[in-house]
N, C-alpha and C positions, 0 to 999 in steps of 0.2 A: 800468688798462685800461678802455676805454669799454664799457659794457654797455647796449645799447639797451633801453629800457623802454617797454612799452605798458601804459597804465593804462586800464582800462575805465571809461567814464563811467556814473555812476548815472542811472537813469531820472529825467527831470525836471531834471537838472543843466544841460541845454543851454538851458533857458528863458532868454530875454533878461532876465527879471526876477529871476533867481537870482543875487543879489549874494554869496551865501555860497560859491560855488564859482568860483574863478579857473580859467580855461581857457587853456592856453598850449601851444605846440609849440616846441621848440628843439633845437639840436644842441650837446652839450657837447664833442663830439669828431667822430668820423668817421661816425656814423650806422650804419644797418642794413648797408649794403654797403661800408663803409669808403670812401665816395665823397663825403661832405659835400654831398649832394644834398637840399636842403630841399624841392624840388618833389616828389621821391620820398617823403620823409617825410610830406608833407601828404596824398599819395595813400594812403599806408598807413593813416593815421589815418582818413581818409574811409571806406576799404573795410573796415577791421577792425571798425568799429562798425555795419556793415550786415548784420545777421543777418535771414534771412527771417522774416517774421511780425512784425517790430518796427514799432511805430507811427512815422510820420515825425517826430513831435516828440521821439522818443527817440534819434534818430540825427543826427549833425551834418550840416548842409547844407554845400555848397561854400563859401558865404559865411562860415559859422561857422568852418570850417577855416582859411580865409584870415585871418580875424580872430585866431584862436588863434596863427597863425604870425607875425603882424605886431604888432598892438597888444598881444595877450596875451603874446607872447614878450618884447616890449619891457618890459612891466610886471614881468617877473621879474628885471630888471637895475636897477642904481642910476640908469640913464639913462631910465627909463620915461616920464618926463614930457617928454622931449626927442626921443624917437624912436618909431617904430612906426606913425606915420601921417603923411600929408602935410597940414601945417597951417602957417600963418604963425607964425614964431618957432621952429619945430622944425627939427632937422637935415634937410637935403635929401638923404636917403638913398633911392635908388630903384633898381629893376632894370627894364630895358626888355627885353621878350621879343619875339622875331620871330614875329608872328602867323601868317605864311605857313608857318613850320616846324611850328607846332602844327596848323594847319587844313588845309593842302593835302596831298593831294587829297581826303581822306575826310570831313572835318567839314562838316556842314550849316551853311550861312551863317546860319541862325536860332539856332544854338547860342549861349547867353549866353557872353560873354567869360570870366567867372570860372569857369564850368563847363569851358570848353575849357582854360584854364590849369591848373586843379587836376587835371583828368582826363588831360591829354595832354602838358603841357609837360615837357621834360627839360632837364638842365643845358646841353646843346648848343643849346638854343633861346634862351639868354640872349645878348643882343646888346650890352648896355651896362650897366655898374654905376656909380652915382654915390654917393659917400660924402662927406658934409659939403660938397656942391657940387662935388667934384672927381671927374672921370672916372678910375676905377681899373681898369676892364676894358672893352675895346672890340674888337669884331670877333674874338673868340677869343683875345685876348692881354691880359695884365696890363700896364698902362701904367707902373707904378713899379718893375717888376722885369724885368731882362733875363734871361729864362729860359735862353737859350743860354749867356750868360756865366756864370751861376750853375752850370749843369751842367758847363761846361768847368773851372771852378774846383774843383768837387767831384771831378771825374775826376782833375785834376792832384794834388789833395791825397791822394787814395786811392792814386795811383801812386808817391808819394814814399817814400823809404826809411824815413822816420820815422813813416809812418802805421801805426797798429795793424792787425793782420790782421783783416779784416772777414769774409772767406770762408775756408773751410778749404783752398782751393787757392791 
């Protein structure tokens, strides 16, 4: 069973010069709300460390949180040198987020993009996902899975006489 864990960052650990403390955000399963929403997880990390009276250098900035979830998260895997940032020779994995869904109608146009994404983006703002150069999610649908066919097959298998009882009725 997945148990979300929030680790409090020690004062000074956020310093860019602190090589002794690796900082990463990741999901090993379904996350806080059983929704696999990394955007929500990043917001939680940002807000959980903002205690009134703390010095700015002791709380993560939105840029640091994004770095923890991308490059930092990548470094916790065996693929860390090949993923986590956009660079020549690395895997072309990226997520495109619909800025209008984040910003309209309330967000001031002077708000920095990273601030808007971390503070306001939700999973339904994701427009396109590319993994290793292949589009795997576009316009609210996965491109490699026929969801309707998979659900029909699941339904059919649960209705068959040989299927084990799933529900008490």
